C-alpha positions in Angstrom: -0.1 -16.6 4.6 -2.7 -14.8 6.6 -0.2 -14.2 9.4 2.3 -12.6 6.9 -0.4 -10.4 5.5 -1.6 -9.2 8.9 2.0 -8.5 9.9 2.5 -6.5 6.7 -0.7 -4.5 7.3 0.4 -3.7 10.9 4.0 -2.9 10.2 3.5 -1.0 6.9 0.2 0.5 8.1 1.7 2.2 11.1 4.7 3.3 9.0 2.1 4.8 6.5 0.3 7.0 8.9 2.2 10.1 7.7 1.7 9.1 4.1 -2.1 8.9 4.3 -2.9 11.4 7.1 -0.1 13.6 8.4 -2.5 15.8 10.4 -4.0 12.8 12.2 -0.5 11.6 13.0 0.4 15.0 14.4 -2.9 15.2 16.5 -2.3 11.7 17.9 1.2 12.6 18.8 0.0 15.8 20.5 -2.9 14.3 22.4 -1.1 11.2 23.6 2.2 12.8 24.3 5.3 12.0 22.2 6.5 9.3 24.5 3.2 7.4 24.6 2.7 7.9 20.8 6.2 6.5 20.1 5.7 3.7 22.5 2.4 2.7 20.8 3.9 3.1 17.4 6.9 0.9 18.4 4.6 -1.7 19.9 2.5 -2.0 16.8 5.6 -2.0 14.6 7.2 -4.8 16.7 4.0 -6.8 16.6 3.8 -6.4 12.9 7.5 -7.4 12.5 7.0 -10.5 14.6 4.0 -11.5 12.6 5.9 -10.9 9.3 8.7 -13.2 10.4 6.4 -15.8 11.7 4.1 -15.7 8.6 7.0 -15.7 6.2 8.5 -18.6 7.9 5.2 -20.5 7.8 4.7 -19.6 4.2 8.1 -21.0 3.2 6.9 -24.4 4.4 4.2 -24.6 1.8 5.5 -22.3 -1.1 3.5 -21.3 -4.1 5.7 -20.8 -7.2 4.7 -17.7 -9.2 7.9 -17.5 -11.4 11.3 -19.1 -11.5 14.0 -16.4 -12.0 16.9 -17.3 -14.2 20.1 -18.0 -12.2 21.9 -14.9 -13.5 19.4 -12.7 -11.7 21.0 -13.8 -8.4 24.2 -12.0 -9.5 22.2 -8.9 -10.3 20.6 -9.1 -6.9 24.0 -9.3 -5.2 25.1 -6.2 -7.0 21.9 -4.3 -6.1 22.4 -5.2 -2.4 26.0 -3.9 -2.2 24.9 -0.3 -1.4 22.0 -1.2 0.9 23.9 -1.2 4.2 26.0 1.8 3.3 22.8 3.7 2.6 21.3 2.6 5.9 24.5 3.9 7.7 24.3 7.1 5.7 20.8 7.8 7.1 22.3 8.2 10.6 25.9 9.3 9.6 25.0 12.3 7.4 27.4 13.4 4.8 27.4 13.9 1.0 25.5 10.6 0.4 22.6 11.8 2.5 22.7 15.2 1.0 22.7 13.8 -2.5 19.9 11.2 -2.0 17.8 13.0 0.6 16.4 9.8 2.0 19.0 7.0 1.8 17.0 4.6 4.0 14.1 4.6 1.4 16.6 4.0 -1.4 18.1 1.1 0.6 14.6 -0.4 1.2 13.8 -0.1 -2.6 17.1 -1.7 -3.6 16.7 -4.5 -1.0 13.2 -5.3 -2.0 13.9 -5.2 -5.8 16.9 -7.4 -5.4 14.9 -10.0 -3.5 12.1 -9.8 -6.0 14.5 -10.5 -8.8 16.0 -13.5 -7.1 12.9 -15.1 -5.6 9.6 -16.0 -7.3 7.4 -17.5 -4.5 4.1 -15.9 -3.6 5.3 -15.2 0.0 8.4 -13.4 -1.5 6.3 -11.3 -3.8 4.0 -10.3 -0.9 6.8 -9.4 1.4 9.3 -7.7 -0.9 6.7 -6.3 -3.2 4.8 -4.7 -0.3 8.0 -3.1 1.0 9.0 -1.9 -2.5 5.5 -0.4 -3.0 5.5 1.3 0.4 9.0 2.8 -0.1 8.0 4.3 -3.5 4.7 5.7 -2.1 6.5 7.1 1.0 9.2 8.8 -1.2 6.5 10.4 -3.4 4.5 11.5 -0.4 7.5 13.2 1.1 7.4 15.8 -1.6 4.1 17.1 -0.2 4.8 17.0 3.5 7.1 18.6 6.0 10.0 16.4 7.1 10.5 15.5 10.7 14.1 15.5 12.0 15.7 12.0 12.3 18.2 11.7 15.2 21.6 11.6 13.6 25.2 12.3 14.4 26.4 15.8 13.3 27.3 16.0 9.6 31.0 15.6 8.9 33.2 14.7 6.0 34.2 11.5 7.7 30.6 10.2 7.9 30.5 9.1 4.2 33.7 6.9 4.9 32.1 5.5 8.0 28.9 4.8 6.1 30.6 3.1 3.2 33.2 1.1 5.3 30.7 0.1 8.0 28.0 -0.7 5.5 30.2 -2.9 3.3 31.5 -4.7 6.4 27.9 -5.5 7.4 27.2 -6.6 3.8 30.1 -9.0 3.8 29.0 -10.4 7.2 25.5 -10.8 5.9 26.5 -12.6 2.7 29.1 -14.9 4.4 27.3 -15.8 7.6 24.4 -13.8 9.0 21.8 -14.3 6.2 22.1 -18.1 6.7 22.0 -17.8 10.5 19.1 -15.3 10.6 16.9 -16.6 7.8 18.1 -20.1 7.1 19.0 -19.3 3.5 22.5 -19.0 2.2 22.5 -16.2 -0.4 25.1 -17.8 -2.6 
């Protein structure tokens, strides 16, 4: 479990730099240079992600049950997950979805985490998905008090919403039917 926690601290910690100290983040970026800062940021994120995957995998071998969700919550989880990939696509294909939601990636993270918390009741699930849910909520709240940095996206067009929805739903179907089992060893159905 320690590996999972260290991974979460690294990954979410580096992603929280703007939340807790935007001026420090800006000073580091300026003093190191953008390329070096982004390289270090990416390296810490990747190290955290690797530790999360490793720690979560290890924790699954010796699970601690906190609660056992009723079977019908898996259906609720499936429904909550339907918009997740379209929202991720909408982050980079700006259109009305992005305009309406402002930060579709954070909405996607919140839905993804909540759905998994509803369907899974092991301690390692609560640590992983609960941490991401809490981080996404805090990040969204903090965005109201700080200037937003530009995210590299394609130019906004009317077609982008269609691309986001169709592409996102296609990825959702692939994930449900095949990729979740292949990537994580768990069939969602």
